[in-house]
C-alpha positions as CSV (number, residue, x, y, z in Angstrom):
1,M,0.0,0.0,0.0
2,K,1.2,3.5,-0.8
3,Q,2.3,5.9,2.0
4,W,-0.6,8.3,2.1
5,T,0.9,10.9,4.3
6,S,3.5,13.3,3.0
7,Q,7.2,13.4,4.1
8,R,6.5,16.9,5.2
9,A,3.8,15.9,7.6
10,N,5.8,12.9,8.8
11,S,8.8,15.2,9.6
12,I,7.2,17.2,12.3
13,E,5.9,16.3,15.8
14,Y,2.8,17.1,17.8
15,S,3.1,20.4,19.8
16,G,4.3,19.7,23.3
17,I,1.9,22.4,24.6
18,R,-1.1,20.8,23.0
19,R,0.1,17.3,24.0
20,M,-0.1,18.4,27.7
21,V,-3.5,20.0,27.1
22,A,-4.8,16.8,25.5
23,L,-3.4,14.7,28.4
24,A,-5.4,16.9,30.9
25,A,-8.6,16.7,28.9
26,G,-11.3,14.9,31.0
27,M,-9.2,15.1,34.2
28,K,-10.9,16.8,37.2
29,D,-9.5,19.5,39.4
30,V,-6.5,20.3,37.2
31,I,-4.8,23.7,37.6
32,S,-3.4,24.5,34.2
33,F,-0.3,26.6,33.6
34,A,0.1,25.1,30.1
35,L,-1.6,27.5,27.7
36,G,-0.1,30.9,27.0
37,E,-3.2,33.1,27.3
38,P,-4.3,35.8,29.7
39,D,-7.0,34.9,32.2
40,Y,-8.7,38.2,31.5
41,D,-11.8,38.5,29.3
42,T,-11.5,40.6,26.2
43,P,-12.2,44.2,27.2
44,M,-15.8,45.3,26.9
45,N,-15.2,48.1,24.4
46,I,-13.7,45.5,22.0
47,R,-16.5,43.0,22.5
48,Q,-19.1,45.8,21.9
49,A,-17.3,46.7,18.7
50,A,-17.8,43.1,17.5
51,I,-21.5,43.2,18.4
52,R,-21.9,46.5,16.4
53,A,-20.1,44.9,13.5
54,I,-22.5,42.0,13.4
55,E,-25.6,44.2,13.8
56,A,-24.3,46.4,10.9
57,G,-23.9,43.4,8.6
58,F,-20.2,43.0,8.5
59,T,-20.4,39.3,7.9
60,H,-19.1,39.1,4.3
61,Y,-15.8,38.8,2.5
62,T,-13.4,41.7,2.6
63,S,-10.0,42.3,1.1
64,T,-7.6,39.4,1.5
65,A,-5.1,41.8,2.9
66,G,-7.5,42.8,5.6
67,L,-9.8,45.7,6.3
68,P,-8.2,49.0,5.2
69,E,-9.1,50.7,8.5
70,L,-7.4,47.9,10.4
71,R,-4.3,48.1,8.3
72,E,-4.3,51.9,8.9
73,A,-4.7,51.3,12.7
74,V,-1.7,48.9,12.6
75,A,0.4,51.5,10.7
76,E,-0.5,54.1,13.3
77,K,0.5,51.8,16.1
78,L,3.8,50.9,14.5
79,R,4.6,54.6,13.8
80,T,3.6,56.0,17.3
81,E,4.8,53.1,19.5
82,N,7.7,51.5,17.5
83,G,8.9,54.5,15.5
84,V,8.8,52.9,12.1
85,S,6.6,53.8,9.1
86,Y,4.8,51.3,6.9
87,D,2.4,52.0,4.1
88,P,-0.9,50.4,5.2
89,Q,-2.0,49.7,1.7
90,K,1.3,48.1,0.4
91,E,3.3,47.0,3.4
92,I,0.9,45.5,5.9
93,I,-1.5,42.5,5.8
94,I,-3.8,41.2,8.5
95,T,-3.5,37.5,9.3
96,V,-5.2,34.7,11.3
97,G,-3.0,35.3,14.4
98,A,0.7,35.4,14.6
99,C,1.2,31.8,13.7
100,E,-0.3,32.2,10.3
101,A,1.6,35.4,9.8
102,C,4.9,33.6,10.5
103,Y,4.0,30.6,8.4
104,S,3.0,32.7,5.4
105,A,6.2,34.7,5.8
106,V,8.3,31.5,5.9
107,M,6.5,29.9,3.0
108,S,7.1,33.0,0.9
109,T,10.8,33.4,1.6
110,I,12.3,30.0,2.4
111,D,13.2,27.5,-0.4
112,P,14.2,23.9,0.1
113,G,17.7,23.8,1.5
114,D,17.7,27.3,2.9
115,E,18.8,27.6,6.5
116,V,17.0,29.7,9.2
117,I,18.8,30.4,12.5
118,I,16.5,30.1,15.5
119,T,17.2,30.2,19.2
120,D,16.8,27.0,21.3
121,P,14.6,26.9,23.3
122,S,12.0,28.7,21.1
123,F,8.3,28.6,20.5
124,V,7.1,25.2,19.3
125,F,5.9,26.5,16.0
126,Y,9.1,27.9,14.6
127,A,11.2,24.9,13.6
128,P,8.3,22.9,12.2
129,S,7.2,25.8,9.9
130,V,10.8,25.9,8.5
131,I,10.8,22.2,7.9
132,L,7.4,22.3,6.2
133,A,8.8,24.9,3.8
134,G,11.7,22.5,3.0
135,G,14.2,24.6,4.9
136,K,16.6,23.6,7.7
137,P,16.3,25.1,11.2
138,V,19.7,25.8,12.6
139,L,19.4,26.0,16.4
140,V,21.6,28.3,18.6
141,P,21.4,27.5,22.3
142,T,20.4,30.1,24.8
143,K,21.6,29.5,28.4
144,E,20.4,30.5,31.8
145,E,23.8,31.9,32.7
146,N,23.5,34.4,29.8
147,D,19.9,35.4,30.7
148,F,18.7,33.1,27.9
149,R,20.0,35.6,25.3
150,P,21.9,34.2,22.3
151,N,25.7,34.4,22.1
152,L,25.9,36.5,19.0
153,D,29.4,35.4,18.2
154,E,28.0,31.8,18.1
155,V,25.1,33.0,15.9
156,E,27.5,34.5,13.4
157,G,29.6,31.3,13.5
158,L,26.6,29.3,12.4
159,I,26.1,31.3,9.2
160,T,26.8,29.4,5.9
161,P,26.1,30.3,2.3
162,K,22.7,28.6,2.8
163,T,21.6,30.8,5.6
164,K,18.7,33.1,4.6
165,M,17.0,34.3,7.8
166,L,17.5,35.0,11.5
167,W,14.3,34.5,13.5
168,I,14.1,36.4,16.7
169,N,11.5,36.6,19.4
170,S,11.7,39.2,22.2
171,P,10.3,38.9,24.8
172,N,10.9,35.2,24.4
173,N,8.5,32.4,24.7
174,P,9.2,30.2,26.7
175,T,12.1,31.7,28.6
176,G,10.8,35.3,29.3
177,S,14.2,36.7,28.1
178,I,14.5,39.9,26.2
179,L,17.0,41.2,23.7
180,L,18.9,44.3,24.8
181,Q,19.7,47.3,22.6
182,N,23.2,46.1,22.0
183,D,21.9,42.6,21.0
184,I,19.5,44.2,18.5
185,N,22.3,46.4,17.1
186,R,24.6,43.4,16.7
187,I,21.9,41.3,15.1
188,A,21.3,44.1,12.6
189,D,25.0,44.3,11.8
190,I,25.2,40.5,11.3
191,A,22.1,40.6,9.0
192,K,23.6,43.4,6.9
193,K,27.1,41.9,6.7
194,H,25.8,38.5,5.6
195,D,22.8,39.8,3.6
196,L,20.1,38.0,5.7
197,L,16.4,38.5,6.4
198,V,15.3,39.0,10.0
199,M,11.9,37.8,11.2
200,T,10.9,39.4,14.5
201,D,8.0,37.9,16.5
202,E,6.8,40.7,18.8
203,V,3.6,39.3,20.3
204,Y,4.8,39.8,23.9
205,E,6.2,43.4,23.4
206,K,3.9,44.9,26.0
207,F,4.8,42.4,28.7
208,I,8.2,43.8,29.9
209,Y,9.2,44.4,33.5
210,D,11.8,46.0,35.8
211,G,12.3,49.0,33.5
212,Y,13.5,47.0,30.5
213,K,12.5,48.1,27.0
214,H,11.4,46.5,23.7
215,Y,13.4,47.4,20.6
216,N,12.1,47.0,17.1
217,I,15.0,46.0,14.8
218,S,13.4,47.5,11.7
219,T,14.0,51.0,13.1
220,L,17.7,50.7,12.7
221,P,19.5,52.0,9.6
222,G,19.3,49.6,6.7
223,M,17.0,47.2,8.5
224,K,13.5,47.9,7.3
225,D,14.2,46.5,3.9
226,R,15.3,43.1,5.3
227,T,12.9,42.8,8.3
228,I,9.6,41.0,8.6
229,V,7.7,42.2,11.7
230,V,5.0,39.9,13.1
231,N,2.6,40.7,15.8
232,A,-0.9,39.9,17.0
233,L,-3.6,41.2,19.3
234,S,-4.0,37.9,21.1
235,K,-1.9,38.5,24.2
236,T,-2.0,42.3,24.5
237,Y,-5.8,42.5,24.4
238,A,-6.7,39.1,25.8
239,M,-8.0,38.2,22.3
240,T,-6.4,34.7,21.8
241,G,-9.6,33.2,20.4
242,W,-10.3,36.0,18.0
243,R,-7.2,35.0,15.8
244,V,-6.1,38.4,14.5
245,G,-2.4,39.1,13.7
246,Y,-0.4,41.1,11.2
247,V,2.7,41.2,9.1
248,A,4.6,44.4,8.2
249,A,7.4,44.4,5.6
250,T,8.5,46.1,2.5
251,E,6.2,46.0,-0.5
252,K,8.2,43.4,-2.4
253,L,8.1,41.0,0.6
254,I,4.5,41.7,1.5
255,D,3.4,41.1,-2.1
256,R,4.6,37.5,-1.9
257,I,3.5,36.9,1.8
258,H,0.1,38.2,0.8
259,L,-0.2,35.6,-2.0
260,V,0.6,32.7,0.3
261,H,-1.7,34.1,3.0
262,M,-4.5,34.5,0.4
263,H,-4.3,30.8,-0.6
264,I,-4.1,29.6,3.0
265,C,-7.1,31.3,4.5
266,T,-8.5,34.2,2.4
267,H,-8.7,36.5,5.4
268,P,-9.5,36.6,9.1
269,S,-13.0,37.0,10.4
270,V,-14.3,40.5,9.4
271,I,-16.1,40.7,12.8
272,A,-12.8,40.1,14.6
273,Q,-11.1,42.6,12.4
274,K,-13.6,45.3,13.3
275,A,-13.1,44.5,17.0
276,S,-9.3,44.8,16.4
277,V,-9.7,48.3,15.1
278,E,-11.3,49.3,18.4
279,A,-8.6,47.4,20.3
280,L,-5.8,49.4,18.7
281,R,-7.6,52.8,18.6
282,G,-9.6,52.6,21.8
283,P,-8.6,53.0,25.4
284,Q,-5.4,51.2,26.4
285,D,-6.1,51.2,30.2
286,S,-6.8,47.5,30.2
287,V,-3.4,46.7,28.8
288,S,-1.6,48.7,31.5
289,E,-3.7,47.1,34.2
290,M,-3.0,43.6,32.9
291,V,0.8,44.2,32.7
292,R,0.8,45.6,36.3
293,E,-1.1,42.6,37.5
294,F,1.1,40.1,35.7
295,D,4.2,41.8,37.2
296,S,2.8,41.1,40.7
297,R,2.1,37.5,39.7
298,R,5.6,37.1,38.3
299,K,7.1,38.3,41.6
300,F,5.0,35.9,43.5
301,I,5.6,32.8,41.4
302,I,9.4,33.3,41.1
303,K,9.6,33.6,44.9
304,R,7.5,30.5,45.4
305,L,9.4,28.4,42.8
306,N,12.7,29.3,44.4
307,E,11.4,28.2,47.8
308,I,10.8,24.6,46.6
309,D,13.6,22.2,47.1
310,G,15.0,20.9,43.9
311,I,13.8,23.9,41.8
312,S,15.4,27.2,41.0
313,C,14.0,29.8,38.7
314,W,15.6,32.6,36.8
315,N,13.7,35.9,36.9
316,P,12.1,36.5,33.5
317,K,12.3,40.1,32.1
318,G,9.3,39.8,29.8
319,S,6.3,37.7,28.6
320,F,4.2,35.9,31.2
321,Y,6.1,32.7,31.6
322,A,8.4,31.3,34.3
323,F,11.0,28.8,33.1
324,P,12.1,27.0,36.2
325,N,15.2,24.8,36.3
326,V,14.2,21.3,37.4
327,T,17.4,19.3,36.6
328,Q,17.7,18.3,40.3
329,L,14.4,16.4,40.2
330,C,15.9,13.4,38.4
331,K,13.3,13.2,35.7
332,G,13.3,14.3,32.1
333,S,11.0,17.3,31.5
334,Y,8.3,15.3,29.7
335,E,8.3,12.6,32.4
336,L,8.2,15.3,35.1
337,A,5.4,17.2,33.5
338,E,3.3,14.1,33.1
339,Y,4.1,13.1,36.7
340,L,3.0,16.6,38.0
341,L,-0.2,16.3,36.0
342,K,-1.1,12.8,37.2
343,E,0.0,13.1,40.8
344,G,-0.5,16.8,41.6
345,R,-3.2,17.8,39.1
346,I,-0.9,20.6,37.9
347,N,-0.5,21.1,34.1
348,T,2.8,22.5,32.9
349,V,4.8,22.2,29.6
350,P,8.1,20.3,29.4
351,G,11.0,22.5,28.4
352,A,12.1,19.9,25.8
353,A,8.9,20.8,23.9
354,F,10.7,24.0,22.9
355,G,13.9,22.4,21.8
356,K,16.8,20.3,23.0
357,H,18.2,23.0,25.2
358,G,14.9,23.4,27.0
359,E,15.5,20.0,28.6
360,G,15.7,20.3,32.4
361,Y,13.1,23.1,32.5
362,L,9.4,23.5,32.6
363,R,7.3,26.4,31.2
364,I,4.7,27.7,33.6
365,S,2.3,30.5,32.6
366,F,1.6,33.0,35.3
367,A,-1.2,34.5,33.3
368,S,-3.6,32.8,35.8
369,K,-5.6,34.1,38.7
370,M,-3.6,34.6,41.9
371,K,-5.7,32.0,43.8
372,D,-4.7,29.4,41.1
373,L,-1.1,30.4,41.3
374,E,-1.1,30.0,45.1
375,E,-2.9,26.6,45.0
376,G,-0.7,25.5,42.1
377,M,2.5,26.3,43.8
378,S,1.3,24.5,47.0
379,R,0.5,21.4,44.9
380,L,3.8,21.6,43.1
381,E,5.7,21.8,46.4
382,K,3.8,18.8,47.9
383,T,4.1,16.7,44.7
384,V,7.8,17.4,44.3
385,K,8.4,16.2,47.9
386,K,7.1,12.8,46.9
387,L,9.7,12.3,44.2
388,R,12.5,9.9,44.8
389,C,15.7,10.0,42.8
């Protein structure tokens, strides 16, 4: 019998995040720190904008590039918040979340055999999308002792004639690390020296703590022409289920990304796009409130994790994830995550789900209600005490 599934499909694995969610399905009394989404509801003004859109009959097809008013709102956001100008008609498209934005960008730029440098650990979607395009992910380790920031000498040492793209994510999922200004400057220099594209995933840009800042690499001299900016409304506005993201790049790049996007999904929901206009142009108080609250939760969970024997946790500078070191607990990260779920009813994500260098860690989302964080840390401490090496 013929092999009915493609080599592409057979070359990738199930998401470690979704694997843990599936394992917890049907289990009772589970406290989940597995999914990366705010526990907040979408702000009322955004929900009301969606209701108005439905009532006004915005339920039909629109431009495959996205509603013009939303592209204009994105352009305004990039100009006022990030300091870079993009033409909303020619250099921005609206996508079905950030994952589709990244996938369309990869499929429109990466040919079979091309190499893409990605940090390890990194979000579970990155390497598989490169593989599906026929490219080769080249992984550069990031280590706790360097605040999970890449060694840029090592990055440059990995570049070959086949290297086409550097893929960065700051703040980082899963580690919570951020790239500093000197990191961004050096990455820009490397990209220009070796004639590389840079894809920057900025979905956690608002979730930064302790006075650190986010830097958009496309603002640097000579970088807009070789940068693909990806973002989404999912995290910032607690809109994970609405599935609205965007890509900003030069017209030449966007033209091809748009074509791939068009043939994948046509366009995101018009109702969700209407709501997204309100998200970007409406009051931003809810964002500031959420970030302040997450900062309090971050401080709590890092303190509690470091109080548990056998666990130590670096202090994340961004995102809403803790990435505790569990190497002293004598189990691989997958085995440990499954043990914690079955024995303690706590759902976490194994660090190895994010790459080889994530082994020895767990990802724990602190975008959960404080009472769940308190109970979850209590369960974690009790469950860990039962472990025997």
